[in-house]
N, C-alpha and C positions, 0 to 999 in steps of 0.2 A: 052515305058512306064517305068519310072523307080520305081525300087522295093524300100522297106522302108530302107534296109541297106544303099542304095546308097543316099538316100536322107539325112539320118542321117550322112553319112560321110561328103557330099558336105555343110550341115548347120555347122557341127564342123569346119570343115577347112575355114569358111567365117568368123567366130566369130572373133574379133579384138584382137589380144595378144595371142589368144590359140595356134597358129602354131609357134609363137617366143619362143626362149629359151633365157635366159642369156648368153650373150657372154663374155667369160674370156680373160682378157688382163695382161700382163706382164710388168711391168715398165722397160722403157730403161735406164738404169744406165747413159749412155753416154749423154742422154738429159733430163734429171731429175735434178732440181736445188731446193730442198729446202733451202730458204735464210729467213734472219731475218734483222729488222733495229732498233736501239734503241738510245736513245739520250745519248749524251756522255758530261756530265757536264751542258748540255745546251746550249753547244757552236756548236754543230754539231750532224750530225746523223751517227751513226757507222754502216757498213753494213757488214754482214758476211753471209758464205753460208756452206753448208755441202757438201763434194765432193763425198761421197758413201752413196747411199740410194738404197732400193728395195722394191718391193711389187707387189700387185694385184689389181686388180679393174675388177668387172663384170658390165655389163650393160645389162637391159632389157627395152630396150626405150618402147616396146610396153605395157609394163606392168608399167610402170615408176617405176623402182625399180633398185637398184644396191648395189655394196659393195665397199668400198675403205679400203686397209690394206697398211701401209707404215712404213717402218723400216730405220731409219737412224741413220749411224754410228757417234755417238758422238764425236770421237775421230778425225773426218775427218773435222773439223770446220776449214774454211779457212776466213781470214778477211785480207789478204795481207801484213802481219806482224808477223813472226814467232814467237818472244817473246811474243806477244799478243795472238797468238792462243795457245800457252803452257798454259798460263794463264787461257784461257775461259776454257781448256780442262782439267783443273786441279781442286782440290776439292772447289776452289772459286765459281766456275760457274758449268761447267757442270759434271764435276766430271766422266770424261770417264773412269777410271780405275775401280770406284764401279759401275756405269751404264752406260754400254757401248752403249747401244741403245736408241735411243727417238723413241718411236711409236705413230702411228694414226691409231686407228680402228674406221669405221664408225658404227653406230646403225642405220641410215637410210639415203636415199640420195632422196632429193627432185626436183620434176621437175617443170618447168615452159615452157608449150607446150612440145615440144618433146625433149628438152635438160636437162639435170641436171643443177640447180641452186644452191644447197647448198648441204651441207654433215652434218648432225649431228653424230658426233663421240667422241670419248674420246683420249685424248693427255697424252701420259705417259712420265713423264720428272724427272729425279731423283728419279724414284720410285713411284712419287706420280701420280694418275690419276684424271684427271678433264676434264667435257664435255667442247667441244669446237666445236663451229659451223664455217666451211668454207663456205664462200661466193665463188661462182665459177664466176669469173670474165670474163673468156673467155673459149670457149670450141669448139672441133671441129674434127669429124673424118673424115677419107677418105683413100684415098691411097697415100703413101709416093712415090713421083714421082722419088727419087733416087734407092730404091730396089723394088717398086712395092708389098711392104707388107702392110696390113691393118693396121691403126694406128689411136689413139685418142691421142688428146692433150687437156691440160687444164692449167688453172692458177686460183688458189684458194688462198683465203686470210682469216686470221682472227687476232685478236688483243687479246693479253692474258697479263695477269700480271705474271712476274717472280717469285714474291715472293709468288703467289698463290702455286708455285711448290717448295717452299722453298728456291730457288735461291735468297738470300738477301745481298750479298757482294756487296758493293758499293753503296748501297741504302743511299740516295735519290740521290747523283751525277750521278751515271751511272743510266739511266732510268728503271723504274718498268715496264712502257707498252712497250711490244714488238710487232711489227708487223711481223707475219709470213705470208710467200708467200711459196706456193709449185708450181712450174712450172713444169709440167708433161707431158711427152710423153711414151705412152704404147704401145705396138703390139699385134694385135689379137693372141691368142694362136691357 
């Protein structure tokens, strides 16, 4: 016959989500690519990316909660043409000397079933902070077959207007609507 303490422990352990804790992940800068696309004078779509980023992700899949924090080195912009990269990192656009970091910090992670589906958060660019919702387009966790470490990966995207953050140079020729994409891989701590 079980005593009351044993019954209480068994009951507590069987409740969903109680025995699970949030797991912490560190973004792998070698496999994380924040990038963007923008109309160039209506003739083509220019692509760019940032080569240096860092951050943390926490996930509690049982409780359907999580956090995301990403820091992007604004001066690491890369479009494939050095002269354009210098202009984009200068005062007309990202002003990396005065605002060296672009950040995204979540306020809520929403789930659909067992996987995160969107992230509500704040994007800070040029010292201006605005709410931005990232739609999670792909998500997967598992073991990296190369190094056998636990890893999660995601592709998340959002549409913003650069003018909302004070980036107005070249409007309307250089587009105001920017598609942001965060391709992220993060290893479990």
